[in-house]
VOTORVO-535333 format. One record per atom (N, C-alpha, C, O): x negated, y, z negated. Coordinates in steps of 0.05 Angstrom, whole numbers, padded with zeros to 5 digits, always signed. Example, Ala and Ser with C-alpha at 12.3 -4.5 7.8 and 13.67 -1.06 7.14 Angstrom:
// VOTORVO-535333
-00264-00114-00156 -00246-00090-00156 -00264-00066-00156 -00285-00066-00169 -00257-00045-00142 -00273-00021-00143 -00258+00001-00157 -00268+00023-00161 
// end
This chain:
// VOTORVO-535333
+00325+00395+00479 +00346+00414+00482 +00373+00400+00485 +00375+00379+00497 +00393+00412+00472 +00420+00400+00475 +00434+00411+00499 +00422+00426+00515 +00459+00404+00502 +00474+00412+00526 +00478+00442+00528 +00484+00453+00549 +00474+00457+00505 +00477+00486+00505 +00450+00500+00507 +00448+00525+00504 +00428+00484+00511 +00401+00497+00513 +00388+00502+00486 +00367+00515+00485 +00399+00491+00465 +00387+00495+00438 +00368+00472+00433 +00370+00450+00442 +00348+00479+00416 +00328+00459+00408 +00341+00439+00388 +00356+00448+00370 +00336+00414+00392 +00346+00393+00374 +00328+00391+00350 +00304+00384+00353 +00338+00398+00326 +00321+00398+00302 +00320+00372+00287 +00307+00369+00267 +00334+00352+00298 +00334+00326+00285 +00307+00312+00289 +00293+00317+00309 +00300+00294+00271 +00276+00278+00274 +00282+00256+00295 +00304+00253+00304 +00261+00241+00301 +00264+00219+00321 +00287+00200+00314 +00303+00193+00331 +00288+00192+00289 +00308+00173+00280 +00336+00186+00282 +00355+00173+00289 +00337+00211+00275 +00363+00226+00277 +00373+00227+00305 +00397+00224+00310 +00355+00230+00324 +00364+00230+00352 +00374+00202+00361 +00393+00200+00376 +00361+00181+00351 +00370+00154+00357 +00397+00149+00345 +00415+00138+00359 +00401+00158+00321 +00428+00155+00308 +00449+00170+00324 +00472+00160+00327 +00443+00193+00333 +00462+00209+00349 +00469+00195+00375 +00492+00195+00383 +00449+00182+00388 +00455+00167+00412 +00473+00144+00407 +00492+00139+00422 +00467+00129+00385 +00485+00106+00378 +00513+00116+00372 +00533+00102+00378 +00516+00139+00359 +00542+00149+00352 +00559+00154+00377 +00583+00151+00377 +00546+00162+00399 +00560+00166+00424 +00565+00140+00438 +00588+00135+00447 +00545+00122+00439 +00548+00098+00454 +00563+00076+00439 +00577+00060+00452 +00561+00075+00413 +00575+00054+00397 +00587+00067+00372 +00578+00060+00350 +00607+00084+00375 +00618+00097+00352 +00632+00078+00333 +00638+00085+00310 +00636+00053+00342 +00649+00033+00325 +00629+00021+00305 +00638+00008+00286 +00603+00026+00308 +00583+00014+00290 +00574+00034+00269 +00570+00058+00276 +00571+00025+00245 +00558+00042+00224 +00528+00037+00225 +00518+00017+00215 +00514+00054+00238 +00485+00051+00242 +00469+00066+00220 +00445+00069+00223 +00482+00074+00199 +00468+00089+00178 +00444+00075+00166 +00425+00088+00159 +00444+00048+00164 +00419+00035+00154 +00395+00041+00171 +00372+00042+00161 +00399+00046+00197 +00376+00053+00214 +00363+00079+00205 +00339+00082+00208 +00379+00096+00193 +00368+00122+00184 +00348+00117+00161 +00328+00131+00160 +00354+00099+00144 +00336+00092+00122 +00312+00075+00131 +00289+00082+00127 +00319+00053+00144 +00298+00034+00151 +00280+00045+00173 +00256+00041+00172 +00291+00058+00193 +00275+00070+00214 +00256+00090+00203 +00233+00091+00211 +00265+00108+00185 +00248+00128+00174 +00226+00116+00156 +00203+00124+00157 +00233+00095+00140 +00213+00082+00124 +00192+00069+00141 +00168+00070+00135 +00201+00056+00163 +00182+00043+00181 +00163+00063+00193 +00139+00059+00194 +00173+00086+00202 +00156+00107+00214 +00137+00118+00193 +00114+00123+00199 +00148+00123+00169 +00131+00134+00147 +00109+00115+00139 +00086+00123+00134 +00115+00089+00139 +00095+00069+00131 +00072+00070+00151 +00048+00068+00142 +00077+00073+00176 +00056+00074+00196 +00039+00100+00192 +00015+00099+00194 +00052+00122+00187 +00038+00147+00183 +00021+00145+00157 -00002+00153+00157 +00033+00135+00136 +00019+00133+00110 -00006+00115+00113 -00027+00121+00102 -00003+00092+00126 -00025+00074+00130 -00048+00089+00144 -00071+00086+00137 -00042+00104+00165 -00062+00118+00180 -00075+00140+00163 -00099+00146+00166 -00060+00152+00144 -00070+00173+00127 -00087+00162+00104 -00104+00176+00093 -00080+00138+00095 -00094+00126+00072 -00121+00113+00080 -00140+00114+00065 -00121+00101+00103 -00144+00085+00112 -00170+00100+00112 -00190+00088+00104 -00172+00125+00121 -00198+00139+00122 -00212+00141+00095 -00237+00141+00095 -00198+00143+00073 -00211+00145+00047 -00226+00119+00042 -00249+00120+00032 -00214+00096+00049 -00227+00071+00045 -00250+00067+00065 -00272+00058+00057 -00245+00075+00090 -00266+00072+00110 -00291+00089+00104 -00313+00080+00109 -00287+00112+00092 -00310+00129+00085 -00327+00116+00064 -00351+00122+00062 -00316+00097+00049 -00331+00082+00029 -00340+00055+00039 -00351+00039+00024 -00336+00050+00065 -00344+00025+00077 -00326+00002+00071 -00334-00021+00072 -00301+00009+00064 -00281-00012+00056 -00258-00013+00075 -00252+00007+00089 -00245-00035+00076 -00219-00038+00089 -00198-00034+00066 -00205-00037+00043 -00173-00028+00073 -00153-00024+00052 -00150-00049+00035 -00145-00047+00011 -00152-00073+00047 -00150-00098+00032 -00173-00101+00013 -00170-00113-00009 -00197-00092+00020 -00220-00093+00003 -00215-00075-00022 -00221-00083-00045 -00205-00051-00017 -00199-00033-00039 -00178-00046-00058 -00180-00043-00082 -00159-00060-00046 -00138-00073-00062 -00151-00092-00082 -00143-00093-00105 -00170-00108-00073 -00183-00128-00091 -00199-00113-00112 -00197-00119-00136 -00215-00093-00104 -00231-00078-00124 -00213-00064-00144 -00219-00065-00168 -00191-00052-00135 -00173-00038-00153 -00159-00057-00172 -00155-00051-00195 -00152-00081-00162 -00139-00101-00179 -00158-00110-00201 -00150-00113-00224 -00183-00115-00194 -00203-00122-00214 -00207-00100-00234 -00209-00105-00258 -00208-00075-00225 -00212-00052-00243 -00189-00049-00262 -00193-00044-00286 -00164-00053-00252 -00141-00050-00269 -00139-00073-00290 -00125-00070-00310 -00152-00095-00285 -00152-00117-00303 -00166-00111-00329 -00162-00124-00350 -00183-00090-00329 -00197-00082-00353 -00222-00099-00357 -00227-00119-00344 -00239-00089-00375 -00265-00102-00381 -00260-00131-00390 -00244-00135-00408 -00272-00150-00377 -00297-00150-00361 -00292-00148-00331 -00309-00155-00315 -00268-00138-00323 -00262-00134-00294 -00264-00159-00278 -00278-00159-00257 -00251-00180-00287 -00252-00205-00272 -00226-00220-00273 -00211-00217-00293 -00220-00235-00252 -00196-00251-00249 -00203-00276-00234 -00224-00277-00220 -00186-00296-00236 -00189-00319-00219 -00179-00312-00191 -00164-00293-00188 -00187-00327-00170 -00176-00323-00144 -00146-00325-00143 -00133-00309-00129 -00134-00343-00158 -00105-00346-00160 -00092-00321-00171 -00071-00312-00162 -00104-00310-00192 -00094-00285-00204 -00096-00262-00185 -00078-00246-00183 -00118-00261-00170 -00121-00240-00150 -00099-00243-00128 -00087-00224-00120 -00095-00268-00119 -00074-00273-00098 -00047-00264-00108 -00032-00252-00093 -00040-00271-00133 -00014-00264-00144 -00010-00234-00147 +00011-00223-00142 -00032-00220-00155 -00030-00192-00160 -00031-00175-00135 -00018-00154-00133 -00046-00185-00115 -00048-00170-00090 -00026-00179-00070 -00023-00166-00049 -00012-00200-00076 +00010-00210-00059 +00000-00218-00031 +00014-00213-00011 -00023-00230-00030 -00033-00241-00005 -00040-00271-00010 -00041-00279-00033 -00045-00285+00011 -00051-00314+00008 -00079-00317-00004 -00095-00299-00003 -00083-00341-00014 -00110-00347-00026 -00131-00346-00004 -00154-00338-00010 -00124-00354+00020 -00143-00352+00042 -00152-00323+00048 -00175-00317+00053 -00132-00305+00047 -00139-00276+00051 -00156-00266+00028 -00174-00250+00033 -00150-00274+00004 -00166-00266-00019 -00195-00276-00015 -00214-00261-00020 -00198-00301-00007 -00225-00312-00003 -00241-00295+00017 -00264-00289+00013 -00228-00288+00040 -00242-00272+00060 -00250-00245+00049 -00272-00235+00054 -00232-00232+00034 -00238-00206+00023 -00260-00208+00003 -00279-00192+00003 -00259-00228-00015 -00279-00232-00035 -00306-00238-00023 -00327-00226-00031 -00307-00255-00002 -00332-00260+00011 -00344-00235+00023 -00369-00231+00021 -00328-00218+00035 -00338-00193+00046 -00349-00175+00024 -00370-00162+00027 -00335-00174+00001 -00344-00157-00021 -00369-00168-00035 -00385-00153-00045 -00372-00194-00035 -00396-00206-00045 -00420-00198-00028 -00441-00191-00038 -00416-00200-00001 -00437-00192+00017 -00445-00163+00014 -00468-00156+00019 -00427-00146+00004 -00433-00118+00000 -00444-00113-00029 -00451-00090-00035 -00445-00134-00045 -00455-00131-00072 -00435-00118-00091 -00443-00107-00112 -00409-00118-00084 -00389-00104-00101 -00375-00123-00120 -00365-00113-00141 -00374-00148-00115 -00363-00168-00133 -00382-00192-00134 -00398-00196-00116 -00378-00209-00154 -00392-00234-00155 -00373-00256-00163 -00353-00252-00177 -00379-00280-00154 -00363-00304-00160 -00378-00318-00183 -00402-00325-00180 -00364-00323-00205 -00377-00335-00228 -00363-00361-00236 -00338-00363-00232 -00377-00379-00247 -00366-00404-00258 -00352-00398-00284 -00362-00383-00301 -00327-00408-00287 -00313-00404-00312 -00327-00419-00335 -00335-00441-00332 -00329-00405-00357 -00342-00417-00380 -00328-00442-00391 -00341-00461-00400 -00301-00442-00389 -00286-00464-00400 -00279-00486-00380 -00268-00507-00387 -00284-00481-00354 -00278-00501-00334 -00298-00497-00310 -00294-00479-00294 -00318-00514-00309 -00339-00511-00289 -00329-00514-00260 -00343-00506-00242 -00305-00525-00257 -00294-00528-00230 -00281-00503-00220 -00276-00499-00196 -00275-00485-00238 -00261-00460-00232 -00280-00437-00230 -00301-00437-00242 -00271-00417-00215 -00288-00393-00211 -00272-00368-00219 -00247-00368-00220 -00287-00348-00225 -00275-00321-00231 -00289-00301-00214 -00313-00304-00208 -00275-00281-00206 -00286-00259-00189 -00289-00235-00207 -00270-00227-00221 -00313-00223-00207 -00319-00201-00225 -00331-00178-00210 -00347-00182-00192 -00323-00154-00218 -00336-00130-00206 -00365-00129-00215 -00371-00135-00238 -00383-00121-00197 -00410-00115-00205 -00411-00086-00214 -00391-00072-00212 -00433-00078-00224 -00436-00050-00232 -00432-00031-00208 -00419-00010-00210 -00442-00039-00185 -00439-00023-00161 -00409-00023-00153 -00399-00002-00144 -00395-00046-00156 -00367-00047-00149 -00350-00029-00167 -00332-00016-00158 -00357-00029-00193 -00343-00013-00213 -00347+00017-00206 -00328+00032-00206 -00371+00025-00201 -00377+00053-00194 -00362+00061-00168 -00351+00083-00167 -00363+00043-00149 -00349+00050-00123 -00319+00053-00127 -00307+00072-00117 -00307+00033-00140 -00278+00034-00142 -00269+00058-00159 -00249+00071-00153 -00285+00065-00180 -00278+00089-00195 -00279+00114-00179 -00263+00132-00182 -00299+00116-00161 -00301+00139-00143 -00278+00139-00122 -00265+00160-00118 -00274+00116-00110 -00254+00115-00088 -00226+00119-00099 -00209+00132-00086 -00220+00109-00122 -00192+00112-00133 -00186+00141-00138 -00163+00150-00135 -00206+00156-00146 -00201+00185-00151 -00194+00199-00124 -00176+00215-00123 -00210+00192-00103 -00204+00204-00077 -00178+00194-00066 -00163+00209-00053 -00171+00169-00070 -00146+00157-00061 -00122+00171-00075 -00103+00178-00061 -00124+00174-00101 -00102+00187-00115 -00099+00216-00106 -00076+00226-00102 -00121+00230-00102 -00119+00258-00092 -00106+00258-00064 -00090+00276-00058 -00113+00239-00047 -00101+00237-00021 -00071+00232-00023 -00055+00244-00008 -00063+00214-00041 -00035+00208-00044 -00020+00233-00054 +00003+00238-00046 -00032+00248-00072 -00020+00274-00081 -00016+00292-00058 +00005+00305-00055 -00035+00293-00040 -00033+00310-00016 -00009+00301+00001 +00006+00317+00011 -00006+00275+00004 +00015+00264+00021 +00043+00268+00010 +00062+00270+00025 +00046+00270-00016 +00073+00274-00028 +00077+00303-00037 +00097+00310-00050 +00058+00321-00030 +00059+00349-00040 +00085+00363-00031 +00093+00382-00044 +00097+00355-00009 +00121+00368+00001 +00146+00360-00015 +00168+00371-00010 +00143+00342-00034 +00166+00333-00051 +00162+00343-00079 +00139+00343-00089 +00183+00352-00091 +00181+00360-00119 +00176+00336-00137 +00180+00313-00128 +00168+00341-00161 +00163+00319-00180 +00189+00303-00185 +00189+00279-00187 +00212+00318-00186 +00238+00304-00189 +00244+00287-00165 +00254+00265-00168 +00240+00298-00141 +00245+00283-00116 +00228+00257-00115 +00237+00236-00108 +00202+00260-00123 +00184+00237-00123 +00194+00216-00143 +00194+00192-00137 +00202+00225-00167 +00212+00206-00187 +00238+00192-00177 +00241+00168-00181 +00256+00207-00165 +00281+00195-00155 +00275+00176-00133 +00287+00154-00132 +00258+00184-00114 +00251+00166-00092 +00238+00141-00102 +00244+00119-00092 +00219+00143-00120 +00206+00119-00131 +00226+00101-00144 +00224+00076-00141 +00245+00112-00159 +00265+00096-00173 +00283+00082-00152 +00290+00058-00156 +00292+00096-00132 +00309+00084-00111 +00294+00062-00097 +00306+00040-00092 +00269+00066-00090 +00254+00046-00076 +00249+00022-00093 +00250-00001-00084 +00244+00026-00119 +00240+00004-00137 +00266-00012-00140 +00265-00037-00138 +00288+00001-00143 +00314-00013-00146 +00320-00029-00120 +00329-00052-00122 +00315-00017-00097 +00320-00031-00072 +00302-00054-00069 +00310-00076-00061 +00276-00050-00075 +00257-00072-00074 +00264-00095-00092 +00262-00119-00084 +00273-00089-00116 +00281-00111-00134 +00305-00126-00123 +00307-00150-00125 +00324-00111-00112 +00347-00124-00100 +00340-00142-00077 +00350-00164-00075 +00322-00133-00060 +00313-00149-00037 +00297-00174-00046 +00298-00195-00034 +00282-00170-00068 +00266-00192-00079 +00283-00212-00095 +00273-00234-00102 +00308-00205-00100 +00325-00222-00115 +00322-00220-00145 +00332-00237-00160 +00309-00199-00155 +00306-00195-00184 +00332-00186-00196 +00334-00181-00221 
// end
């Protein structure tokens, strides 16, 4: 409630911005509006996405490896280095994920035909079936999560986030 007894319709970040405007009117705190909301949304999105993977016995990182292999196309295999570059995690993290997926029978580690010292990670038939099923449920869940935005709003937001990400990455 505000000083006149009205309900405050601002979101959490909006209330923080309003407080800073009173306490430090000399500061332009507008970046907090973007970054604070993105941070809060990321936490909500992570919590909303995780159950789809968990229902399939996967962690989100496991799904990332399976989906990366699936997107690579037939024969659905990559080197650990290619997986690390595509998933943007360390090679150590890739190894842990791959080991977990091998234990579940979803991927296999194979010797490279042209270099016996090198290995390739390949989806098994079970891994291919699982990722094809989970990606359908994942995409449906993502559609649910963005349903409150029009197609134009989604396209604009995606373009803005891509441009910002490129700028931050130095591209």
